[in-house]
C-alpha positions, 0 to 999 in steps of 0.5 A, a space after each residue: 523494487 521486488 513487486 513485479 517478481 513477487 506478484 508473479 510468484 504469489 499469484 498463483 496462490 491469490 488465485 487460488 484463494 480468490 476461487 475459494 472466496 469466490 461468492 457473490 457475498 463476498 466483492 472485491 469492493 468489500 475486500 477493499 473494506 476489510 484492508 481498510 478497516 483492518 488498516 485502521 484498527 492496526 494503527 489504533 492498536 498500534 498507537 496503544 502498543 499492542 504490538 502484536 495484535 497491531 502486527 496481525 492486523 497489519 498483515 490481514 489487511 495486506 492480505 485482503 489488498 492483495 485478494 481484491 483484485 485476483 477476485 475482481 479478475 474473476 469477475 471481468 465478465 461483471 460491467 461493474 468491474 470496468 467502471 473504474 470504481 474498484 480501482 478507486 476505492 481500493 488506492 483510496 484504502 490504501 493511502 488512508 491506511 499508509 498514512 494512518 499506520 505511519 501516525 499510529 506507530 509514531 504514536 505508540 513509539 513515542 510514547 513507549 520509548 520515547 521516540 522523536 516524531 521527526 523520522 516518522 514525519 519524515 516518511 509521510 512527507 515522502 509518501 506524500 511526494 510519492 503518492 502524488 508522482 504517479 498519481 500525476 503520471 497516471 492520470 496524465 499517461 492515461 490521457 495521453 494513451 502512455 499508460 502502463 498495463 500491469 493489470 492494475 487500475 492505475 500506471 505504476 512507475 516502478 521504484 525501490 520502494 514500492 508495496 512489498 517494501 513498504 508492508 516489510 518496513 510496516 511489519 518491522 516497525 510492529 515486531 522491532 518497535 523500540 527502534 521504530 524510529 531508527 527503521 522509519 529515518 532509513 525508510 524515509 530515505 529510501 522511499 524519498 529517493 523512489 519518489 526522485 526517480 518517479 518523479 524524474 522518469 515519469 518527466 522522461 515517460 510523458 515526453 
């Protein structure tokens, strides 16, 4: 919901950081690998009830995810940046991280506070619908020449629950783990509504 405005507001800062780290040994794909590694570390730490270290790893993961795109655009003249490999690697890493962190928080919250599993299963189910709908739309829209170009590798249909909200909610889980299950219920509802909107919007956009 806030992604477009937030990306616009943060773009100068991310571009400045990308300029500073623009060295041959720092590549967009390696930043994506850092995103994946930090995200998995966050999940493991959450499962071990190490909430603050898990939060730090989660925020590092999201920082790396925010920097791989600006760095890739700085290297737009490099033919390897036009293969689609980076965009594919990025979305795979994100899906792995999102799923792993939900599971990690669920394990940790259940062990520490006897939080029920169902809310976290509902979040994963809503992620499944959300991800499947926008990936299917992006693929078909590309073939039909109806892709949405906002500078990212895939065509993203907007919705109530996007990247900014995901960063916030996953952070709240780690800051308030005792309330993680209640947050998960609200988040599952919001993501499900967003997924339904994407299904309908994508259907009409592909007419």
